[in-house]
TORKOL-4160 file (C-alpha; in steps of 0.2 Angstrom, whole numbers, padded with zeros to 4 digits, m for minus):
180
<pt num="1" X="0648" Y="0267" Z="0773"/>
<pt num="2" X="0642" Y="0285" Z="0773"/>
<pt num="3" X="0635" Y="0291" Z="0756"/>
<pt num="4" X="0629" Y="0307" Z="0750"/>
<pt num="5" X="0617" Y="0309" Z="0735"/>
<pt num="6" X="0611" Y="0323" Z="0725"/>
<pt num="7" X="0610" Y="0331" Z="0708"/>
<pt num="8" X="0621" Y="0344" Z="0700"/>
<pt num="9" X="0617" Y="0355" Z="0685"/>
<pt num="10" X="0631" Y="0362" Z="0675"/>
<pt num="11" X="0632" Y="0370" Z="0658"/>
<pt num="12" X="0639" Y="0359" Z="0644"/>
<pt num="13" X="0658" Y="0356" Z="0644"/>
<pt num="14" X="0659" Y="0361" Z="0663"/>
<pt num="15" X="0664" Y="0349" Z="0677"/>
<pt num="16" X="0663" Y="0352" Z="0696"/>
<pt num="17" X="0673" Y="0348" Z="0711"/>
<pt num="18" X="0662" Y="0343" Z="0725"/>
<pt num="19" X="0668" Y="0345" Z="0743"/>
<pt num="20" X="0659" Y="0340" Z="0759"/>
<pt num="21" X="0662" Y="0349" Z="0776"/>
<pt num="22" X="0655" Y="0340" Z="0791"/>
<pt num="23" X="0653" Y="0351" Z="0807"/>
<pt num="24" X="0666" Y="0363" Z="0801"/>
<pt num="25" X="0679" Y="0350" Z="0799"/>
<pt num="26" X="0692" Y="0348" Z="0785"/>
<pt num="27" X="0684" Y="0347" Z="0768"/>
<pt num="28" X="0683" Y="0330" Z="0760"/>
<pt num="29" X="0684" Y="0330" Z="0741"/>
<pt num="30" X="0671" Y="0319" Z="0735"/>
<pt num="31" X="0674" Y="0319" Z="0716"/>
<pt num="32" X="0688" Y="0327" Z="0706"/>
<pt num="33" X="0677" Y="0328" Z="0690"/>
<pt num="34" X="0658" Y="0327" Z="0692"/>
<pt num="35" X="0648" Y="0331" Z="0677"/>
<pt num="36" X="0630" Y="0336" Z="0677"/>
<pt num="37" X="0617" Y="0323" Z="0684"/>
<pt num="38" X="0615" Y="0312" Z="0699"/>
<pt num="39" X="0629" Y="0308" Z="0711"/>
<pt num="40" X="0630" Y="0296" Z="0725"/>
<pt num="41" X="0647" Y="0297" Z="0733"/>
<pt num="42" X="0655" Y="0289" Z="0748"/>
<pt num="43" X="0663" Y="0299" Z="0762"/>
<pt num="44" X="0671" Y="0297" Z="0778"/>
<pt num="45" X="0659" Y="0299" Z="0793"/>
<pt num="46" X="0673" Y="0301" Z="0806"/>
<pt num="47" X="0667" Y="0319" Z="0811"/>
<pt num="48" X="0649" Y="0314" Z="0812"/>
<pt num="49" X="0639" Y="0314" Z="0828"/>
<pt num="50" X="0622" Y="0306" Z="0832"/>
<pt num="51" X="0612" Y="0321" Z="0829"/>
<pt num="52" X="0612" Y="0339" Z="0823"/>
<pt num="53" X="0626" Y="0338" Z="0810"/>
<pt num="54" X="0629" Y="0352" Z="0798"/>
<pt num="55" X="0634" Y="0347" Z="0781"/>
<pt num="56" X="0641" Y="0360" Z="0769"/>
<pt num="57" X="0641" Y="0354" Z="0751"/>
<pt num="58" X="0653" Y="0365" Z="0741"/>
<pt num="59" X="0654" Y="0364" Z="0722"/>
<pt num="60" X="0666" Y="0373" Z="0712"/>
<pt num="61" X="0665" Y="0374" Z="0693"/>
<pt num="62" X="0681" Y="0373" Z="0682"/>
<pt num="63" X="0679" Y="0389" Z="0671"/>
<pt num="64" X="0679" Y="0404" Z="0682"/>
<pt num="65" X="0680" Y="0394" Z="0698"/>
<pt num="66" X="0662" Y="0398" Z="0702"/>
<pt num="67" X="0658" Y="0391" Z="0720"/>
<pt num="68" X="0641" Y="0387" Z="0727"/>
<pt num="69" X="0638" Y="0380" Z="0745"/>
<pt num="70" X="0623" Y="0372" Z="0752"/>
<pt num="71" X="0620" Y="0368" Z="0770"/>
<pt num="72" X="0610" Y="0353" Z="0776"/>
<pt num="73" X="0606" Y="0347" Z="0794"/>
<pt num="74" X="0606" Y="0328" Z="0797"/>
<pt num="75" X="0604" Y="0315" Z="0811"/>
<pt num="76" X="0613" Y="0299" Z="0809"/>
<pt num="77" X="0604" Y="0282" Z="0812"/>
<pt num="78" X="0610" Y="0271" Z="0826"/>
<pt num="79" X="0620" Y="0255" Z="0822"/>
<pt num="80" X="0609" Y="0241" Z="0815"/>
<pt num="81" X="0612" Y="0224" Z="0822"/>
<pt num="82" X="0607" Y="0208" Z="0812"/>
<pt num="83" X="0608" Y="0191" Z="0821"/>
<pt num="84" X="0609" Y="0178" Z="0808"/>
<pt num="85" X="0610" Y="0163" Z="0819"/>
<pt num="86" X="0602" Y="0154" Z="0828"/>
<pt num="87" X="0585" Y="0158" Z="0820"/>
<pt num="88" X="0571" Y="0163" Z="0831"/>
<pt num="89" X="0565" Y="0150" Z="0843"/>
<pt num="90" X="0577" Y="0137" Z="0835"/>
<pt num="91" X="0581" Y="0122" Z="0846"/>
<pt num="92" X="0600" Y="0121" Z="0849"/>
<pt num="93" X="0612" Y="0111" Z="0860"/>
<pt num="94" X="0630" Y="0110" Z="0863"/>
<pt num="95" X="0640" Y="0127" Z="0862"/>
<pt num="96" X="0628" Y="0140" Z="0855"/>
<pt num="97" X="0635" Y="0152" Z="0842"/>
<pt num="98" X="0627" Y="0169" Z="0841"/>
<pt num="99" X="0632" Y="0176" Z="0824"/>
<pt num="100" X="0628" Y="0191" Z="0813"/>
<pt num="101" X="0634" Y="0208" Z="0808"/>
<pt num="102" X="0632" Y="0227" Z="0812"/>
<pt num="103" X="0629" Y="0241" Z="0799"/>
<pt num="104" X="0634" Y="0258" Z="0805"/>
<pt num="105" X="0639" Y="0275" Z="0797"/>
<pt num="106" X="0649" Y="0279" Z="0813"/>
<pt num="107" X="0664" Y="0268" Z="0819"/>
<pt num="108" X="0660" Y="0255" Z="0831"/>
<pt num="109" X="0668" Y="0255" Z="0849"/>
<pt num="110" X="0661" Y="0238" Z="0854"/>
<pt num="111" X="0649" Y="0224" Z="0851"/>
<pt num="112" X="0642" Y="0216" Z="0867"/>
<pt num="113" X="0632" Y="0200" Z="0871"/>
<pt num="114" X="0619" Y="0199" Z="0885"/>
<pt num="115" X="0611" Y="0182" Z="0889"/>
<pt num="116" X="0594" Y="0183" Z="0898"/>
<pt num="117" X="0597" Y="0201" Z="0902"/>
<pt num="118" X="0614" Y="0199" Z="0909"/>
<pt num="119" X="0630" Y="0206" Z="0901"/>
<pt num="120" X="0642" Y="0192" Z="0896"/>
<pt num="121" X="0658" Y="0202" Z="0896"/>
<pt num="122" X="0668" Y="0185" Z="0898"/>
<pt num="123" X="0662" Y="0179" Z="0881"/>
<pt num="124" X="0672" Y="0188" Z="0868"/>
<pt num="125" X="0667" Y="0192" Z="0850"/>
<pt num="126" X="0678" Y="0180" Z="0840"/>
<pt num="127" X="0674" Y="0188" Z="0823"/>
<pt num="128" X="0681" Y="0204" Z="0816"/>
<pt num="129" X="0670" Y="0219" Z="0818"/>
<pt num="130" X="0657" Y="0224" Z="0811"/>
<pt num="131" X="0653" Y="0205" Z="0811"/>
<pt num="132" X="0651" Y="0195" Z="0827"/>
<pt num="133" X="0652" Y="0177" Z="0833"/>
<pt num="134" X="0649" Y="0174" Z="0852"/>
<pt num="135" X="0651" Y="0156" Z="0858"/>
<pt num="136" X="0640" Y="0152" Z="0873"/>
<pt num="137" X="0647" Y="0137" Z="0881"/>
<pt num="138" X="0635" Y="0123" Z="0885"/>
<pt num="139" X="0640" Y="0124" Z="0904"/>
<pt num="140" X="0632" Y="0142" Z="0904"/>
<pt num="141" X="0615" Y="0136" Z="0899"/>
<pt num="142" X="0601" Y="0127" Z="0907"/>
<pt num="143" X="0587" Y="0118" Z="0897"/>
<pt num="144" X="0574" Y="0130" Z="0891"/>
<pt num="145" X="0571" Y="0146" Z="0883"/>
<pt num="146" X="0585" Y="0159" Z="0882"/>
<pt num="147" X="0586" Y="0177" Z="0875"/>
<pt num="148" X="0602" Y="0183" Z="0867"/>
<pt num="149" X="0604" Y="0202" Z="0864"/>
<pt num="150" X="0618" Y="0209" Z="0854"/>
<pt num="151" X="0621" Y="0228" Z="0856"/>
<pt num="152" X="0633" Y="0238" Z="0845"/>
<pt num="153" X="0640" Y="0254" Z="0852"/>
<pt num="154" X="0646" Y="0268" Z="0840"/>
<pt num="155" X="0660" Y="0279" Z="0843"/>
<pt num="156" X="0654" Y="0297" Z="0846"/>
<pt num="157" X="0662" Y="0314" Z="0850"/>
<pt num="158" X="0649" Y="0317" Z="0863"/>
<pt num="159" X="0645" Y="0308" Z="0879"/>
<pt num="160" X="0628" Y="0302" Z="0872"/>
<pt num="161" X="0627" Y="0283" Z="0871"/>
<pt num="162" X="0623" Y="0279" Z="0853"/>
<pt num="163" X="0619" Y="0260" Z="0851"/>
<pt num="164" X="0608" Y="0248" Z="0842"/>
<pt num="165" X="0603" Y="0231" Z="0847"/>
<pt num="166" X="0594" Y="0215" Z="0842"/>
<pt num="167" X="0587" Y="0201" Z="0853"/>
<pt num="168" X="0584" Y="0183" Z="0848"/>
<pt num="169" X="0576" Y="0169" Z="0858"/>
<pt num="170" X="0582" Y="0151" Z="0856"/>
<pt num="171" X="0577" Y="0135" Z="0865"/>
<pt num="172" X="0592" Y="0125" Z="0873"/>
<pt num="173" X="0590" Y="0107" Z="0875"/>
<pt num="174" X="0602" Y="0096" Z="0884"/>
<pt num="175" X="0610" Y="0082" Z="0874"/>
<pt num="176" X="0604" Y="0065" Z="0878"/>
<pt num="177" X="0615" Y="0055" Z="0891"/>
<pt num="178" X="0618" Y="0037" Z="0888"/>
<pt num="179" X="0622" Y="0026" Z="0903"/>
<pt num="180" X="0628" Y="0008" Z="0901"/>
């Protein structure tokens, strides 16, 4: 999901190999044959950390193997959580599905659900990451307003917690009971 974009200016008939070195890790070849112009290339974000990353972009032209290196410092945005259901203030009953997805440059270590501020470790995510589907059983809900918060935690090489979250309020109604 990580992308690097920029421009490269070469004399005609030349091509360039573009490599990316993140935080002094092994170089990643981004394009074996990039010609002049704009490039927007995916790369592995495995060695990224939340902040203070050093990116070295190295270009080598084919005739004469002329090399140029450019250094950039970047920070990475935290994971972005999007809850798609239920919609805000939607009235629901029965088992409630909290569904959506996470967008993250860094690999995710976990996606967690909290209901009304209480972590729900006993309610597993039944969808494949980076998507989520938490099913809250009706027995866990009282009638009224509830807030579900989904938090995505990114894997990092530092001890710093790196996460993003979204909360959604919904209204739970008890289904009608019929007595005969």
